[in-house]
C-alpha positions as CSV (number, residue, x, y, z in Angstrom):
1,X,-35.1,36.4,-12.1
2,X,-33.7,32.9,-12.6
3,X,-31.5,32.6,-15.6
4,X,-31.4,28.8,-15.6
5,X,-35.0,28.4,-16.9
6,X,-35.1,25.6,-19.3
7,X,-31.7,24.3,-18.4
8,X,-30.9,21.0,-16.8
9,X,-29.3,21.3,-13.4
10,X,-25.6,20.5,-13.2
11,X,-24.9,16.9,-12.4
12,X,-23.6,16.3,-8.9
13,X,-20.3,14.6,-9.5
14,X,-20.3,12.8,-6.2
15,X,-23.4,11.0,-7.2
16,X,-21.9,9.9,-10.6
17,X,-18.7,8.5,-9.0
18,X,-19.9,5.5,-7.1
19,X,-17.1,3.3,-5.9
20,X,-16.6,-0.2,-6.9
21,X,-15.7,-2.7,-4.1
22,X,-12.8,-3.9,-6.3
23,X,-11.1,-0.5,-6.2
24,X,-11.1,-0.2,-10.0
25,X,-12.1,2.9,-11.9
26,X,-15.8,2.8,-12.6
27,X,-17.4,4.1,-15.8
28,X,-21.1,4.7,-15.8
29,X,-21.7,3.4,-19.3
30,X,-20.1,1.5,-22.1
31,X,-19.9,4.5,-24.4
32,X,-17.7,6.4,-21.9
33,X,-15.6,3.3,-21.4
34,X,-15.0,2.9,-25.2
35,X,-14.0,6.6,-25.5
36,X,-11.5,6.1,-22.7
37,X,-10.1,3.0,-24.6
38,X,-9.6,5.1,-27.7
39,X,-7.7,7.8,-25.6
40,X,-5.6,5.1,-24.0
41,X,-4.7,3.7,-27.5
42,X,-3.6,7.1,-28.6
43,X,-1.5,7.6,-25.5
44,X,0.0,4.2,-26.0
45,X,1.0,5.0,-29.6
46,X,2.5,8.3,-28.6
47,X,4.5,6.8,-25.7
48,X,5.8,4.1,-28.0
49,X,6.9,6.6,-30.6
50,X,8.5,9.1,-28.2
51,X,9.7,6.9,-25.4
52,X,10.0,3.4,-26.9
53,X,7.8,1.9,-24.2
54,X,4.4,2.3,-22.6
55,X,2.6,1.4,-19.4
56,X,-0.8,1.6,-21.0
57,X,-2.2,-1.9,-21.6
58,X,-6.0,-1.4,-21.7
59,X,-7.5,-3.3,-24.6
60,X,-11.2,-3.9,-23.7
61,X,-14.0,-3.1,-21.3
62,X,-16.4,-5.3,-19.3
63,X,-19.5,-4.9,-17.2
64,X,-18.9,-5.4,-13.4
65,X,-21.3,-7.6,-11.5
66,X,-20.5,-5.9,-8.2
67,X,-21.1,-2.2,-9.1
68,X,-23.1,-2.5,-12.3
69,X,-20.6,-0.2,-14.0
70,X,-17.9,-0.8,-16.6
71,X,-14.2,-1.3,-16.1
72,X,-11.1,-1.5,-18.4
73,X,-8.9,-4.5,-18.6
74,X,-5.6,-5.5,-20.2
75,X,-6.7,-9.0,-20.8
76,X,-7.6,-9.6,-24.5
77,X,-10.0,-12.5,-24.0
78,X,-12.6,-13.2,-21.4
79,X,-12.4,-16.7,-19.9
80,X,-15.0,-17.9,-17.5
81,X,-12.9,-20.8,-16.3
82,X,-11.1,-20.3,-13.0
83,X,-7.4,-21.1,-12.8
84,X,-6.5,-24.1,-10.6
85,X,-5.3,-23.1,-7.2
């Protein structure tokens, strides 16, 4: 007898982890991205308190046009203007 009646099948992780051509970590939705931002802020505060420095700089998320996922960035403001070469 099947004991998994009425249960959703386990998600196949390989299907959820699509790669972005940029090589950045891809989050499937904004909610997961924001949760990761909160964790990064907690790690940043702990590192500053215990070590006096931190390497965690993530401050916001954005939607990627290439993979349709979300990424984290350390840039505080989004600017659509390209820098002069």
